[in-house]
C-alpha positions in Angstrom: 133.3 105.9 80.7 135.2 104.4 77.5 138.7 105.4 76.9 138.6 109.2 75.1 139.9 109.0 71.9 143.4 111.1 71.2 143.7 114.1 68.9 146.5 113.1 66.1 150.6 114.9 66.8 151.5 114.8 63.4 150.9 117.8 61.4 149.2 118.1 58.1 152.5 117.9 56.3 153.5 114.3 57.5 156.2 115.9 59.1 157.2 114.1 62.5 157.0 116.8 65.7 157.4 116.1 69.7 153.8 114.7 70.8 151.7 116.2 73.5 151.9 114.6 76.3 149.3 113.7 79.8 150.5 116.1 82.5 150.9 114.1 85.7 147.5 115.0 87.4 146.0 116.9 84.2 142.7 115.4 84.3 142.1 115.8 87.8 142.9 120.1 87.5 141.1 120.1 84.5 138.1 118.6 86.4 138.5 120.8 89.4 139.0 123.8 86.5 135.6 123.3 84.9 133.7 122.2 88.1 134.6 126.3 89.4 134.2 127.7 85.5 130.4 125.8 84.8 129.4 127.5 88.6 130.8 130.7 88.1 130.0 131.1 84.3 128.1 128.3 83.3 129.1 125.4 80.5 128.1 127.8 77.2 129.9 130.9 79.3 133.6 128.8 79.6 135.9 128.4 76.3 138.7 125.5 76.5 141.2 128.2 76.3 140.1 129.6 79.9 139.9 126.3 81.1 143.3 125.6 79.7 144.2 128.7 82.1 142.4 127.5 84.9 144.3 124.2 84.8 147.6 126.0 84.2 148.3 123.9 81.4 148.5 124.6 77.6 145.3 123.6 75.3 146.7 121.3 73.4 147.2 119.1 77.0 144.0 119.7 78.0 142.6 118.6 74.6 145.3 115.6 74.8 142.8 114.4 78.1 139.5 115.8 76.5 139.3 116.4 73.0 136.0 118.4 73.5 134.5 120.7 76.0 131.3 118.2 76.4 133.6 115.4 77.7 134.2 117.0 80.4 131.1 118.0 81.3 129.7 114.4 80.8 132.4 113.1 82.5 132.1 115.1 86.0 128.1 114.3 85.9 128.9 110.9 85.4 131.6 110.7 88.2 129.0 112.6 90.4 126.2 110.5 89.7 128.7 107.3 90.1 129.6 108.8 93.6 126.4 109.4 95.1 125.1 105.6 93.5 128.1 104.0 95.3 128.2 106.2 98.5 124.6 106.0 99.2 124.7 102.1 98.8 127.8 102.1 101.2 126.4 104.3 103.6 123.1 102.0 103.9 124.6 98.6 104.0 125.3 98.5 108.0 122.0 99.1 108.9 119.1 96.7 109.4 116.0 98.5 110.1 113.9 100.3 107.1 114.4 104.0 109.6 117.8 103.4 110.7 118.7 102.6 106.3 116.8 105.8 105.4 118.5 107.7 107.8 121.9 106.7 106.5 120.7 107.5 102.8 119.5 110.9 104.0 122.6 112.0 105.9 124.7 111.0 102.9 122.8 112.5 100.7 122.9 115.8 102.7 126.4 115.5 103.8 127.7 115.1 99.9 125.6 118.0 98.7 127.4 120.4 101.5 131.0 119.1 101.1 130.7 118.8 97.4 128.2 121.6 96.7 130.2 123.0 93.6 129.9 119.6 91.7 126.1 119.2 92.9 125.6 122.8 91.9 127.1 122.0 88.6 125.2 118.4 87.9 121.8 120.5 88.8 122.3 123.6 86.6 124.1 122.0 83.6 122.0 119.1 83.0 120.7 121.3 80.3 124.0 121.9 78.1 124.4 117.7 77.6 123.8 116.4 73.6 121.1 114.5 73.9 123.0 111.1 73.7 124.8 112.0 76.6 121.8 113.1 78.4 120.2 109.7 78.3 123.5 109.0 80.2 123.0 110.4 82.7 119.1 110.3 83.5 119.5 106.6 83.7 122.0 107.2 86.5 119.9 109.4 88.4 117.4 107.2 87.8 119.0 104.5 89.8 119.7 106.8 92.2 116.2 107.5 92.8 115.5 104.0 92.6 117.3 103.2 95.4 115.8 105.4 97.5 112.2 104.3 96.4 113.3 100.9 97.5 114.4 101.9 100.8 110.6 103.9 101.0 109.0 100.6 99.5 110.6 98.4 102.7 109.5 101.0 105.1 105.9 100.5 103.7 106.2 96.6 103.7 107.3 96.5 107.0 104.6 98.8 108.3 107.1 101.4 109.6 106.3 104.2 107.0 103.1 105.4 105.5 103.2 106.8 102.0 100.7 107.4 99.6 103.0 107.5 96.3 106.3 106.2 97.1 108.0 107.6 94.0 106.0 111.3 94.5 107.6 111.2 97.7 111.1 109.8 96.4 111.0 113.1 94.1 110.2 115.4 96.9 112.8 113.8 99.4 115.8 114.3 96.6 114.8 118.2 95.3 114.8 119.3 99.4 118.2 117.4 100.4 119.7 118.6 97.2 118.9 121.6 97.2 121.2 122.1 100.6 124.2 123.2 98.2 122.2 125.8 96.8 122.2 127.6 99.7 124.8 126.1 102.8 127.7 128.0 103.6 130.3 127.5 106.6 130.0 129.8 109.2 126.1 129.6 109.5 123.8 128.7 112.1 123.9 124.9 111.5 126.8 123.2 110.7 126.5 120.6 107.8 126.0 117.5 110.5 123.1 119.4 112.2 121.5 119.9 108.8 121.8 116.4 107.9 120.1 115.6 111.6 117.0 118.1 111.1 116.4 116.6 107.4 116.3 112.9 108.4 113.7 114.5 111.1 111.6 116.2 108.6 111.5 113.4 106.5 111.3 110.8 108.7 108.1 112.9 109.7 106.8 113.3 106.3 106.8 109.2 105.7 104.7 109.1 109.4 108.0 106.6 110.3 107.9 104.4 113.3 110.1 101.5 114.7 
């Protein structure tokens, strides 16, 4: 993301005053507070003052890091997409076979939505709160992430390991199913995160009629 503009620290009269400085770890505290509050109350139900309070800082310090609430939201969603894109590529890289590569991508995706379910929920529910320009930025990255899955599915079809009638539709269905874990998963349930990921891999492999 481009560097955020900093608000002026000089009063209208021109008299110098002590500038607002960045607090150590301040931006990360803001992101954690925003993730929790946006999930609980929604983007429009959360004020900048409430964010500053939750991040344990003065409002002026919050504005130093993020001049607007919209910039906080787009940064959260942009970081989430960057982690998904890079994490999936890294998970797939050590594997050579189409079945193994798809399984690795799915386990990463489900695991992310189990461990980082708050960020995942916000990235789904608050997409509608983005301005048109910021929405385009995130949609481009979502499309790039979907394209990674499409490429894995297509490679399996070309190698005669998968049978898929519509690759793009299948990719969307798989992503919707696997992303939904963040809506209902809770620790202490019947299955742990790894077991759920394994079950989802089995379901998807059945869906694409995988064969080694």
